[in-house]
C-alpha positions in Angstrom: -12.4 34.6 -7.7 -12.8 31.3 -5.7 -10.1 28.8 -6.1 -11.8 25.4 -6.7 -9.0 23.7 -4.6 -10.0 25.9 -1.6 -13.6 24.7 -2.0 -12.4 21.1 -1.5 -10.0 22.0 1.2 -12.1 24.3 3.4 -15.7 23.0 3.1 -17.3 20.0 4.8 -16.9 16.7 3.0 -19.9 15.4 1.2 -21.2 11.9 0.9 -19.7 11.7 -2.6 -16.3 12.6 -1.3 -16.5 9.9 1.3 -17.7 7.5 -1.4 -14.5 8.2 -3.4 -12.4 7.6 -0.4 -14.3 4.3 0.1 -13.6 3.3 -3.5 -9.9 3.9 -2.9 -10.1 1.6 0.1 -11.4 -1.1 -2.2 -8.6 -0.4 -4.7 -6.0 -0.6 -1.9 -7.7 -3.9 -0.8 -6.6 -5.3 -4.2 -3.0 -4.7 -3.2 -3.6 -6.7 0.0 -5.4 -9.5 -1.9 -2.6 -9.7 -4.5 0.3 -9.7 -2.1 -1.4 -12.2 0.3 -2.5 -14.4 -2.6 1.0 -15.4 -3.4 1.8 -15.8 0.4 -1.2 -18.1 1.0 -0.4 -20.0 -2.2 3.3 -20.4 -1.2 2.9 -23.8 0.6 1.2 -25.2 -2.5 3.9 -23.8 -4.8 6.6 -25.2 -2.6 5.0 -28.6 -2.7 4.2 -28.7 -6.5 7.6 -27.6 -7.8 9.8 -29.0 -5.1 11.8 -25.8 -4.6 13.6 -24.8 -1.4 12.8 -21.8 0.9 15.4 -19.5 -0.6 13.9 -20.0 -4.1 10.5 -19.5 -2.7 11.7 -16.2 -1.1 12.6 -15.0 -4.6 9.2 -15.8 -6.0 7.5 -14.1 -3.1 9.6 -10.9 -3.9 8.9 -10.6 -7.6 5.7 -8.6 -7.6 7.5 -6.2 -5.3 10.1 -5.6 -8.1 7.2 -4.7 -10.4 5.6 -2.5 -7.7 8.9 -0.7 -7.2 9.2 0.2 -10.9 5.5 0.8 -11.2 5.4 3.2 -8.3 8.4 5.2 -9.4 7.6 5.4 -13.1 3.8 5.6 -13.1 3.5 8.1 -10.2 5.0 10.6 -12.6 2.5 9.6 -15.3 -0.4 10.2 -12.9 1.0 13.7 -12.2 1.3 14.4 -15.9 -1.9 12.8 -17.3 -4.3 12.5 -14.4 -5.3 10.3 -11.5 -8.4 8.7 -13.0 -6.7 7.3 -16.2 -3.9 5.9 -14.1 -6.3 4.0 -11.8 -8.2 2.5 -14.7 -5.0 1.5 -16.5 -3.6 0.0 -13.3 -6.7 -2.1 -12.8 -6.4 -3.6 -16.3 -2.8 -4.6 -15.7 -3.6 -6.1 -12.3 -6.6 -8.1 -13.6 -4.7 -9.6 -16.6 -1.6 -10.3 -14.4 -3.6 -12.3 -11.9 -5.1 -14.3 -14.8 -1.7 -15.0 -16.4 -0.3 -16.2 -13.0 -2.7 -19.2 -13.3 -1.0 -20.3 -16.5 2.5 -20.5 -15.0 4.1 -24.0 -15.1 7.5 -23.0 -13.7 8.9 -20.6 -11.0 10.5 -18.4 -13.8 7.1 -17.9 -15.6 5.3 -17.3 -12.4 7.9 -14.7 -11.4 7.5 -13.0 -14.7 3.8 -12.5 -14.3 4.2 -11.4 -10.7 6.5 -8.6 -11.9 3.9 -7.6 -14.5 1.1 -7.6 -11.9 3.3 -5.5 -9.6 3.6 -2.8 -12.2 -0.1 -2.2 -12.0 -0.2 -2.3 -8.3 2.6 0.2 -8.0 0.9 2.6 -10.3 -2.3 2.2 -8.3 -0.6 2.8 -4.9 1.1 6.0 -6.0 -2.2 7.3 -7.4 -4.7 6.4 -4.7 -2.8 8.2 -2.0 -2.8 11.4 -4.1 -6.5 10.9 -4.8 -7.5 10.7 -1.2 -5.3 13.7 -0.3 -7.0 15.7 -3.0 -10.6 14.6 -2.5 -10.6 15.1 1.3 -10.7 18.4 3.2 -7.9 19.8 5.4 -9.5 18.7 8.6 -10.1 15.1 7.7 -7.1 14.5 5.3 -4.9 12.5 7.7 -7.8 10.4 8.9 -9.0 9.7 5.3 -5.5 8.6 4.3 -5.4 6.3 7.3 -8.8 4.9 6.2 -7.3 4.3 2.8 -4.6 2.0 4.2 -7.2 -0.1 6.0 -8.0 -1.5 2.6 -4.8 -3.4 2.5 -5.4 -5.6 5.6 -9.1 -5.9 4.7 -8.0 -7.4 1.4 -5.6 -9.6 3.3 -8.4 -10.8 5.6 -10.6 -11.6 2.6 -7.7 -13.4 0.9 -6.9 -15.3 4.1 -10.4 -16.6 4.5 -10.9 -17.4 0.8 -7.6 -19.1 0.8 -8.6 -21.1 3.9 -11.7 -22.3 2.2 -10.0 -23.2 -1.0 -7.0 -24.9 0.5 -9.2 -26.8 3.0 -11.0 -28.3 0.0 -7.9 -29.0 -2.0 -4.4 -28.0 -0.6 -2.9 -28.1 -4.1 -5.4 -25.8 -5.7 -3.4 -22.6 -5.3 -4.2 -21.3 -8.8 -7.9 -20.7 -7.8 -6.7 -17.9 -5.5 -5.5 -16.0 -8.5 -8.8 -16.4 -10.4 -10.6 -14.8 -7.5 -8.1 -11.9 -7.5 -8.6 -11.4 -11.3 -12.4 -11.3 -10.9 -12.3 -8.8 -8.1 -9.8 -6.4 -9.9 -11.9 -6.5 -13.1 -15.1 -5.7 -11.2 -13.6 -2.4 -10.0 -13.0 -1.1 -13.5 -16.6 0.1 -14.1 -16.8 1.4 -10.5 -13.9 3.8 -11.0 -15.0 4.7 -14.6 -18.5 5.8 -13.6 -18.1 7.1 -10.0 -14.7 8.7 -9.7 -14.2 12.1 -11.4 -10.7 13.6 -12.1 -9.1 15.3 -9.2 -10.0 19.0 -8.9 -6.6 19.8 -7.5 -4.9 18.2 -10.5 -7.2 19.8 -13.1 -6.7 23.3 -11.5 -3.0 23.1 -11.6 -2.6 21.4 -15.0 -5.6 23.3 -16.7 -5.9 21.0 -19.7 -8.3 21.7 -22.6 -11.9 22.5 -21.4 -10.5 22.5 -17.8 -13.2 24.9 -16.4 -16.0 22.6 -17.7 -14.2 19.5 -16.3 -13.6 21.1 -13.0 -17.2 22.2 -12.6 -18.4 18.8 -13.6 -16.2 17.3 -10.9 -17.3 19.8 -8.3 -21.0 19.2 -9.1 -20.5 15.5 -8.9 -19.0 16.0 -5.5 -21.9 18.2 -4.4 -20.0 21.4 -4.5 -20.7 24.8 -6.1 -19.3 25.5 -9.6 -16.8 28.3 -10.2 -17.0 31.0 -12.9 -13.3 31.2 -13.7 -10.0 29.4 -12.9 -7.1 30.9 -11.0 -4.2 32.0 -13.2 -1.3 29.6 -13.3 1.8 31.6 -13.6 4.8 30.7 -15.8 6.9 29.6 -12.8 4.3 27.2 -11.7 3.9 25.8 -15.2 7.6 25.1 -15.4 7.5 22.9 -12.2 8.5 19.4 -13.0 7.9 16.0 -11.4 11.6 15.9 -10.9 11.1 18.6 -8.2 11.2 15.9 -5.6 14.9 16.1 -6.0 15.0 20.0 -5.8 16.8 21.8 -3.0 13.5 22.4 -1.2 12.3 18.8 -1.3 15.3 16.5 -1.6 15.7 16.2 2.2 12.0 15.3 2.7 12.2 12.8 -0.2 15.3 11.1 1.2 14.1 10.9 4.8 10.6 9.7 4.1 11.9 7.2 1.6 14.4 5.7 4.0 11.9 5.5 6.8 9.3 3.7 4.6 12.0 1.4 3.2 13.1 0.3 6.6 9.6 -0.2 8.0 8.5 -2.2 4.9 11.4 -4.7 5.5 9.8 -5.5 8.9 6.2 -5.3 7.7 6.5 -7.7 4.8 8.4 -10.3 6.8 5.1 -11.0 8.6 3.0 -10.8 5.5 5.1 -13.0 3.3 6.5 -15.6 5.6 3.8 -16.3 8.2 1.8 -18.9 6.3 4.9 -20.9 5.3 6.4 -20.7 8.8 3.2 -21.8 10.5 2.9 -24.8 8.1 6.5 -25.8 8.9 5.6 -25.7 12.6 3.4 -28.7 11.8 0.1 -26.8 11.4 -2.0 -27.5 8.2 -2.2 -24.9 5.4 -5.8 -23.9 5.9 -5.1 -23.1 9.6 -2.0 -21.2 8.5 -4.1 -19.0 6.2 -6.2 -18.2 9.3 -3.2 -16.9 11.1 -2.4 -14.4 8.3 -6.1 -13.3 8.5 -5.5 -12.4 12.2 -2.4 -10.4 11.1 -4.7 -8.4 8.8 -7.5 -8.0 11.3 -4.9 -6.4 13.6 -3.7 -4.3 10.6 -7.2 -3.0 9.9 -7.7 -2.1 13.5 -4.3 -0.5 13.6 -5.0 1.7 10.6 -8.3 2.8 12.1 -6.7 3.6 15.5 -4.0 5.6 13.8 -6.5 7.6 11.9 -8.3 8.6 15.1 -5.1 9.3 16.9 -4.1 11.9 14.2 -6.9 14.1 15.3 -5.2 14.6 18.6 -1.5 13.8 18.3 1.1 15.3 15.9 1.8 13.2 12.9 5.6 12.9 13.3 5.8 11.8 17.0 2.9 9.5 16.5 4.5 7.8 13.6 7.8 7.4 15.4 6.1 5.7 18.3 4.1 3.4 16.1 7.3 2.2 14.3 9.0 1.4 17.6 5.9 -0.6 18.7 5.8 -2.4 15.3 9.4 -3.5 15.9 8.5 -4.9 19.3 5.5 -6.7 17.9 7.5 -8.5 15.2 10.2 -9.5 17.7 7.5 -11.0 20.0 6.0 -12.9 17.0 9.3 -14.6 16.5 9.1 -15.9 20.1 5.5 -17.1 19.9 4.6 -20.7 20.9 3.8 -23.1 18.1 0.1 -23.2 18.5 -2.7 -21.5 16.6 -4.0 -19.3 19.5 -0.6 -17.9 20.4 0.5 -17.4 16.8 -2.8 -15.7 15.9 -2.6 -13.3 18.8 1.1 -12.3 18.1 0.3 -12.0 14.4 -2.6 -9.6 15.2 -0.3 -7.5 17.4 2.4 -7.3 14.8 -0.2 -6.5 12.1 -1.8 -3.8 14.3 1.4 -1.7 14.6 2.8 -2.7 11.2 -0.2 -1.4 9.2 -0.5 1.6 11.6 3.1 2.4 10.5 2.2 2.1 6.8 -0.8 4.5 7.4 1.5 6.9 9.1 4.0 6.9 6.2 1.3 7.4 3.6 0.0 10.4 5.6 3.5 11.9 5.9 4.0 11.5 2.1 0.6 13.2 1.4 1.5 16.2 3.7 5.1 16.5 2.7 4.7 16.7 -1.1 2.9 19.5 -3.0 0.2 18.8 -5.6 2.4 18.9 -8.7 4.6 16.1 -7.3 2.2 14.4 -4.9 1.8 11.2 -6.9 5.5 11.3 -8.1 6.8 11.8 -4.5 4.5 9.2 -3.1 5.3 6.8 -6.0 9.1 7.3 -5.4 8.7 6.7 -1.7 6.6 3.6 -2.2 8.7 2.4 -5.2 12.0 2.6 -3.4 10.4 1.5 -0.2 9.0 -1.6 -1.9 12.6 -2.4 -2.5 12.5 -3.2 1.2 9.6 -5.6 0.4 11.8 -7.2 -2.2 14.6 -7.7 0.2 12.4 -8.7 3.2 11.4 -12.3 2.1 14.8 -12.9 0.6 16.6 -11.9 3.8 14.3 -14.0 5.9 14.5 -16.9 3.5 18.3 -17.0 3.6 18.4 -16.7 7.4 16.0 -19.5 7.8 17.8 -21.6 5.2 21.0 -21.1 7.2 19.4 -22.5 10.3 18.9 -19.3 12.2 16.3 -19.7 14.9 12.9 -18.1 14.4 13.4 -15.9 17.5 16.6 -14.5 16.1 15.2 -14.0 12.6 12.4 -12.0 14.2 14.9 -9.7 15.9 16.8 -9.1 12.7 13.7 -8.4 10.8 12.2 -6.1 13.5 15.2 -3.8 13.3 13.8 -2.3 10.1 11.0 -0.5 11.8 13.3 0.7 14.6 15.6 2.2 11.9 12.6 3.9 10.3 11.8 5.6 13.5 15.4 6.9 13.8 15.3 8.2 10.2 12.2 10.3 11.0 14.1 12.3 13.6 15.6 14.3 10.6 12.2 15.0 9.0 10.8 18.6 9.1 7.1 18.8 8.5 4.6 21.7 8.9 4.4 22.8 12.6 1.0 21.3 13.2 2.4 17.9 12.2 5.8 18.1 13.8 
């Protein structure tokens, strides 16, 4: 009897498998577009409502609160009820949340809709990582996960350029950015519905009603041979729970990966959230500031691609630790950049390169560390708690800046997160080929 999971894992990837990976890149790009939309809109929000930087830091953090809860709670839903349904539901929440943000007439209302939107993004993030891991073969899995994370900076680049055009025409027209995000999210609903089948790994383990037919339909859509029967799922396997991420076998992995991601995200989101506002307050106009964040995301896309290629030759754990150390150095150097567009853009690109390479690394580690039955749950928990770092990041930086701390010293404080993430990974045990 051929296990359908082995067909996916051992055979060469087909065009359709790469297409599914490509679709997840677009879905991940929506995360980048959403997060960067509020960052690019921040100077206009600051001006319209007359709030201070500490208050703005709270608004910038609100979708991260939603992401944290969405990742933790909805990853388990994806493991119970399927990857495809979760992706579709997440897109509906994201689209509607972006629309409702345009109706906000106060910081409190905007914050509410940012939390709501974050729920959808959190559910999407925990699910797409599992989808890529389960649609790619063993040989290309780490590279495909790295490709997935390129979507985030690509979305940021798009958002930065669209924001530059919109704000150049009318610096107060920040709501238009959210209309663009709404339209893009909604356009991906039919793409997922018609092109992405349910995960063969998930169907094989859960074996819902008519599972053989569903698995063969998915295999055929992916260009693979059908199977005649399903492997038996024993009673012990059926009893496995999404709470197994806290079992004796997995609790250490869950703790270490979560801490490492949490610390790195504190550093990573400082660049993403505060760069446009800091550049504007250096005396550079908002449209040019949007261009600087585009360079951070160009660097991020290149960093994710470079990391994916490096995984073919270097062990995942040592490569990740090195990338996190370099991300800390990049953010510290950004804090000491000269106040001109060329220097700021170059330093932002450097910080983005290693920052997103670090995110790629942590996603890959999560995919390898957690087994199928808790892959979305484990990834969701790591991302959810880790996004707590994203909640704290703009708040910490906002209070430091409000207290008069120099940009160079703020950069040093915020860079410490990635360094601590590298230290945490010392205690992680992965499979020998990735150690």
